[in-house]
C-alpha positions in Angstrom: 62.4 228.4 -124.8 60.3 230.0 -122.0 62.2 233.3 -122.8 61.5 233.1 -126.6 59.5 235.9 -128.2 55.9 235.1 -128.4 56.1 235.2 -132.2 58.7 232.3 -132.0 56.4 230.4 -129.9 53.4 230.6 -132.1 55.8 229.5 -134.9 56.8 226.4 -132.7 53.0 225.6 -132.5 52.9 225.8 -136.1 55.6 223.1 -136.3 53.5 221.0 -134.0 55.8 221.4 -130.8 53.3 220.9 -127.9 55.4 223.0 -125.5 55.0 225.9 -127.7 51.1 226.1 -127.1 51.7 225.4 -123.4 54.0 228.4 -123.3 51.8 230.6 -125.4 48.9 229.8 -123.0 51.1 230.3 -119.8 52.1 233.7 -121.2 48.8 235.1 -122.5 45.8 233.3 -120.8 45.4 235.9 -118.3 45.5 238.6 -120.7 43.2 236.9 -123.3 40.8 235.9 -120.6 40.4 239.6 -119.8 39.6 240.3 -123.5 37.0 237.7 -123.7 35.5 238.7 -120.2 35.4 242.5 -121.2 33.4 241.2 -124.5 31.3 238.5 -122.9 30.9 240.0 -119.1 30.6 236.3 -118.0 33.4 234.3 -116.6 32.1 231.1 -117.8 31.5 232.1 -121.2 34.8 233.9 -121.3 36.4 230.5 -120.4 34.6 228.9 -123.1 35.8 231.6 -125.7 39.4 231.2 -124.4 39.3 227.4 -124.9 37.9 227.8 -128.4 40.6 230.5 -129.2 43.3 228.2 -128.2 41.9 225.4 -130.1 42.0 227.9 -133.1 45.4 228.9 -132.3 46.6 225.3 -132.3 45.1 224.8 -135.7 45.7 228.0 -137.5 49.5 228.9 -136.1 50.8 228.4 -139.4 48.9 231.5 -140.7 50.4 233.6 -138.4 53.0 236.1 -140.0 55.0 238.4 -137.7 55.7 240.7 -140.4 52.0 241.6 -140.7 51.6 242.6 -136.9 52.3 241.8 -133.4 51.7 238.1 -131.8 49.6 239.7 -129.0 47.3 241.4 -131.6 46.8 238.1 -133.6 46.0 236.4 -130.4 43.6 239.1 -129.3 41.9 239.0 -132.5 41.3 235.2 -132.4 39.9 235.5 -128.7 37.9 238.5 -129.8 36.3 236.5 -132.8 35.8 233.5 -130.5 33.8 235.5 -128.0 31.6 237.0 -130.9 31.0 233.6 -131.9 29.6 232.8 -128.6 27.4 236.0 -128.5 26.0 235.2 -132.0 25.4 231.6 -131.1 23.6 232.8 -128.0 21.6 235.1 -130.2 20.2 232.2 -132.2 18.9 230.3 -129.2 15.5 230.6 -128.1 14.9 229.7 -124.3 11.9 227.5 -123.8 11.1 228.5 -120.1 10.8 224.7 -119.4 12.8 224.1 -116.3 13.2 220.5 -117.2 15.4 221.6 -120.1 17.6 223.9 -117.8 16.2 227.0 -119.2 15.8 229.1 -116.1 17.0 232.3 -115.2 20.5 232.6 -114.5 22.0 234.1 -111.1 23.6 237.4 -111.5 27.2 236.9 -112.4 29.9 237.3 -109.6 30.8 240.9 -110.5 27.1 242.0 -110.4 26.6 240.3 -107.1 29.7 241.9 -105.8 28.7 245.5 -107.0 25.3 244.9 -105.2 26.9 243.8 -101.8 28.2 246.0 -99.3 31.6 245.2 -100.0 31.3 245.9 -103.6 30.0 249.2 -102.8 33.0 250.0 -100.7 35.2 248.7 -103.2 33.6 251.1 -105.8 33.6 253.8 -103.5 37.5 253.3 -102.7 38.4 253.0 -106.4 36.5 256.2 -107.2 38.7 257.9 -104.6 42.1 256.9 -106.1 43.6 259.2 -108.5 42.9 258.4 -112.2 46.4 257.3 -112.8 46.3 254.7 -110.0 42.7 253.6 -110.7 43.5 253.0 -114.3 46.6 250.9 -113.8 44.5 248.7 -111.2 41.7 248.1 -113.8 44.1 247.4 -116.5 45.9 244.9 -114.6 43.0 243.2 -112.5 39.9 243.6 -114.7 41.6 243.5 -118.3 44.4 241.1 -116.8 47.3 243.0 -118.5 50.9 242.5 -117.3 52.9 245.6 -116.0 54.9 245.7 -119.1 51.7 245.4 -121.2 50.2 248.3 -119.3 53.3 250.4 -119.6 53.3 249.8 -123.4 49.6 250.9 -123.7 49.9 254.0 -121.6 53.4 254.8 -123.3 54.8 255.1 -119.6 58.1 253.8 -118.2 57.5 250.2 -116.5 58.7 251.5 -113.1 56.1 254.4 -113.1 53.4 251.9 -114.0 54.7 249.5 -111.2 54.7 252.2 -108.5 51.2 253.7 -109.6 49.7 250.5 -109.2 51.5 249.5 -106.0 50.5 252.9 -104.5 46.9 252.5 -105.7 46.7 248.9 -104.1 48.1 250.3 -100.9 45.6 253.1 -101.0 42.7 250.7 -101.5 43.7 248.6 -98.6 43.9 251.4 -96.4 40.4 252.4 -97.7 39.1 249.3 -97.1 40.3 248.7 -93.8 
């Protein structure tokens, strides 16, 4: 069942098969975390959105219809809605500025801190020095969490080309950062 199409795994979730949800999570969690993180720009909240989304997948798997669209798109929509729900809920909260209640300023998230650091500046400089194709592949893989086949499909390129671009880009980054 590990090689089953994603749509078949979602249908197994609808039938109550626990292994199906586990397989969906194993295959899609990195990509879906990237979707949530791109919306929320906060790893903790993105993790919460992913958790909420998989609870929804478990409850709503019977609503998935492969004739209406791809399983990947259905999952991404659930994660997107979970992330937007978190944003909406946060908008309704009013911080009290009372440290006893935990309403204290939050430290900058890791990416902001990295960007402000010397290493982050070097990484940014090295990424910007890469050809667009290499930079785009690396960002899609490591920031958005897409797999090589997903990147190839998105860019409408052969899988081997995408793998080569990413590999060359990573080698150039390593050399630049050394």
